[in-house]
C-alpha positions as CSV (number, residue, x, y, z in Angstrom):
1,M,-22.1,-2.1,40.2
2,E,-25.7,-3.8,39.8
3,N,-26.5,-6.3,37.4
4,L,-23.0,-7.4,37.2
5,K,-22.1,-10.8,37.6
6,I,-18.5,-12.4,36.9
7,L,-18.9,-15.4,35.9
8,K,-16.3,-18.6,34.6
9,M,-15.6,-17.9,31.2
10,T,-17.2,-20.0,28.4
11,R,-16.5,-21.0,25.0
12,K,-19.3,-19.4,24.0
13,D,-18.0,-16.1,25.9
14,Y,-14.8,-16.6,24.2
15,E,-17.2,-16.6,20.4
16,Q,-19.1,-13.8,21.7
17,I,-16.1,-10.8,22.0
18,K,-13.5,-12.9,19.7
19,D,-14.4,-10.6,16.9
20,S,-13.8,-7.6,18.7
21,L,-11.0,-8.6,20.7
22,T,-8.8,-5.7,19.7
23,L,-11.0,-3.0,18.7
24,E,-13.4,-3.3,22.5
25,F,-11.2,-4.6,25.2
26,D,-7.4,-4.3,24.2
27,D,-5.0,-4.6,21.7
28,F,-2.6,-6.3,22.8
29,W,-4.1,-10.1,23.0
30,S,-5.4,-11.5,19.5
31,P,-8.8,-14.3,19.6
32,S,-5.9,-16.8,18.8
33,I,-4.2,-15.5,22.0
34,L,-6.5,-15.9,24.0
35,E,-8.4,-19.1,22.8
36,S,-5.4,-21.1,23.6
37,E,-5.2,-19.5,27.0
38,L,-8.3,-20.2,27.3
39,R,-7.1,-24.0,26.8
40,G,-4.2,-24.1,28.8
41,E,-3.9,-26.2,31.9
42,N,-3.8,-24.6,35.5
43,K,-5.5,-21.7,34.1
44,M,-9.2,-19.6,34.8
45,Y,-10.5,-16.6,32.8
46,L,-13.6,-15.1,34.0
47,V,-16.3,-12.3,32.4
48,A,-18.2,-10.1,33.6
49,K,-21.5,-10.0,32.3
50,Q,-23.8,-7.2,32.0
51,K,-28.2,-7.8,33.3
52,D,-28.2,-9.0,29.6
53,Q,-25.8,-11.2,28.7
54,Q,-23.6,-8.7,26.8
55,I,-19.5,-8.9,27.8
56,V,-18.0,-5.7,29.6
57,G,-14.6,-7.6,30.6
58,F,-13.0,-10.6,31.2
59,A,-9.2,-11.4,33.4
60,G,-7.4,-14.8,33.1
61,M,-5.3,-16.3,35.9
62,M,-2.6,-19.2,36.2
63,F,-1.9,-21.1,38.4
64,L,2.0,-22.8,39.9
65,D,1.6,-24.3,43.2
66,K,0.8,-21.4,45.8
67,T,1.1,-18.8,43.4
68,M,-1.1,-17.2,40.9
69,E,0.1,-14.9,37.6
70,I,-3.2,-12.4,36.7
71,M,-2.5,-12.9,32.9
72,N,-5.1,-10.0,31.9
73,L,-7.6,-7.6,33.1
74,V,-9.0,-5.4,31.0
75,T,-12.5,-3.5,30.8
76,K,-14.5,-3.2,27.4
77,K,-13.0,0.5,26.4
78,Q,-16.3,2.4,26.3
79,N,-17.4,0.9,30.3
80,R,-14.2,2.0,31.6
81,G,-13.9,3.7,34.8
82,N,-17.7,2.4,36.2
83,G,-16.0,-0.4,38.7
84,I,-16.0,-3.5,36.4
85,G,-11.3,-3.9,36.5
86,T,-12.6,-3.8,40.6
87,L,-14.8,-6.0,40.6
88,L,-12.6,-8.5,38.2
89,L,-9.6,-7.8,40.5
90,N,-11.7,-8.2,43.9
91,K,-12.9,-11.8,42.3
92,I,-9.6,-13.2,41.1
93,I,-7.9,-12.6,45.3
94,E,-11.1,-14.2,46.3
95,I,-10.4,-16.7,43.7
96,A,-6.6,-17.0,45.5
97,E,-7.8,-17.2,48.5
98,N,-9.9,-20.2,48.5
99,K,-7.0,-22.0,46.5
100,N,-4.9,-21.0,49.5
101,I,-2.7,-18.6,47.1
102,K,0.1,-17.5,48.9
103,E,1.3,-14.5,46.2
104,I,0.0,-13.3,43.4
105,M,1.9,-11.5,40.4
106,L,0.7,-9.4,37.7
107,E,2.6,-7.3,35.1
108,V,1.7,-4.1,33.8
109,K,2.6,-1.0,31.1
110,E,4.7,1.7,33.1
111,S,2.0,4.0,31.2
112,N,-0.9,1.9,32.6
113,L,-1.0,4.4,35.7
114,V,-5.2,3.7,35.7
115,A,-4.5,0.1,36.5
116,R,-1.5,1.2,38.3
117,K,-3.6,2.5,40.7
118,L,-5.6,0.0,40.9
119,Y,-3.6,-2.7,41.5
120,E,-1.8,-0.2,44.4
121,K,-5.7,0.0,46.0
122,A,-5.5,-3.9,45.8
123,G,-2.0,-4.4,47.5
124,F,-0.3,-4.7,45.0
125,F,3.3,-3.1,45.0
126,K,6.4,-3.5,42.4
127,I,9.2,-5.9,42.9
128,G,10.4,-5.2,39.4
129,C,10.6,-3.9,35.8
130,R,10.9,-5.6,32.7
131,K,12.2,-3.1,30.0
132,N,11.2,-2.6,25.9
133,Y,8.4,-5.2,27.1
134,Y,5.3,-4.1,25.4
135,P,4.9,-3.2,22.0
136,G,6.7,0.2,21.8
137,N,9.4,0.1,23.7
138,Q,7.4,0.4,26.1
139,N,8.1,-1.3,30.4
140,A,6.7,-3.5,31.9
141,I,5.8,-2.9,36.3
142,L,6.3,-6.2,37.5
143,M,3.6,-6.2,41.2
144,S,2.9,-8.7,43.3
145,K,0.2,-9.2,46.6
146,N,0.6,-11.8,49.8
147,V,-2.3,-13.1,49.9
148,N,-3.9,-13.4,53.7
149,N,-5.8,-16.7,54.2
150,L,-7.8,-17.1,56.4
151,Q,-6.8,-21.2,56.1
152,K,-3.6,-21.3,57.0
């Protein structure tokens, strides 16, 4: 998407999306969970902003030694299918490479075929399953990607 910037999430960004988080983005995380995540150690959150500064997506990462875990990657419902998730994921992979991360891990709802295809296209592969992890007894698929660092 043209005129879309991926930036580090600020407190002001959180304030902009907190009241619409469950309606416009993701019904899995509440504003209080996201706020707690933003204050967490070894964590980084990104936002995808349009030219008018409207936030249309965000993603979070947690760093553990040489491993990164994607905590959340979500696009505003009305903007899905426009490549925002791909841009956020590409930025996450770039950050992993710059931080000399060796492996990126994540979990995704088994029923979320769009997200699973996004991750598979980026080189993630299934490594396991957590039964009944999500509300509604939905399974979580565990995925991993080895990061090819140029600066070994």
